[in-house]
N, C-alpha and C positions, 0 to 999 in steps of 0.2 A: 488468614493473615491478619494480624492486629498491628496497628501503628502505635508507636509510643514516642513522645517528644521529650528528649532530655538534653540539656546543655546546648540548645540550638541546633541539634541534629535529629533527623528522623531515624528511627530504628524499626525495622520490620522483622518479624519472626513468625514462624509457622511451626508449632510444636509437633505437628504430625510428621514433618520431614526433617526437622532439625535445622531449618534454614534460618540464618541470622546475618544481618548485614548492618554495618555502621554507616555505609555510604551507598545510598540507593542509586545515585547517578552512576557510580562505577559499575553497578550491576546492570543498569539499563544499557550501558555501552556494550555489553556482551550479547545483547539481543539482536539477532539477525533479521533484517527486513529486506525483502526482495521488491524492488521498485520496477514497474513495467509501464511503459508509455505506449498507448494504443492509438495509432494514427489512422488506420483504416483496416479493412478486411478484404479477403478474396476467397472465392470458392473455386476449387478445381478438383478434378478426379485424382485419385491417389496415383494412378499410373502416370499422369503428367508430372506429379510431384517427384516420383521415383526417377523419372528420366532427366530431371534438372541436374545440371552440374554446377560447379563453382562459378560464381559471377552471373548466374541466371537472374533475370529480372521478373518480378511478380508485380503485375499491375494491381493497385488497390482501388477501392471505390471512394478514395478521398484524395485531396491535394495537400500540398504543404501549407496552405492557408487555412485549412479546416481546423476545428477545435480537436484537441486530443484528450483522451481520458487517461488519468494517472492512477495506477493501482498500487497498493501496498499489500503484499502477500495475497494477491488476486482479489482484493477488495477495493472497490472504487473509493477514493478519498479526495480527489481534486480534478479540476479541468484546467486546461492551459492551451498554449499555442507554441508551435515550433518556431524558434528564432535561429536564423542562419547568419553568421557573421564571418565572412571569409571562408576558412576551412573548418570553422567550429560550428557545431550544432548544439543548441541548448533548448530547454523547455521552460517557458515562462508560466508560472502558476497564476491563473486569473481568478479562480473560484475554488474555495474549499467546500466540500460537500458535507452536509450534516450526517451524523451517524444515524442509521436506522434505529428506531425505538424497538427494543426487544421486550416483549411482554411475557411474563411468567404466569403460571396458574395463580400464584399468590397475589400478584398485583391486580390481576383481573378480578379475583374474589374480593379484594379490598375496595376496588372501584365500584363494585355492584352493591 
């Protein structure tokens, strides 16, 4: 993909697949992101899990005051705390995590 700037807009194109867009923001709105908040975990045998019915309670190794991990598409990107306000439950982001550095063979060779 190559960027080009014309008349105050960014234009992206990829000649291999014929992709061309005048408005990158509109294209990013179409990208799906699955957000997951991990409060705690529990281990149990599968036979107990299969016996559970609707409304069953699973005890976690954490409380509502513990820090939660926030995942985007199963990759950690932030930490936060659960906030309960009446009947509403929210997650307050307290720390954004740095992306891990990915090294390629080329960057390692250039550093050597």
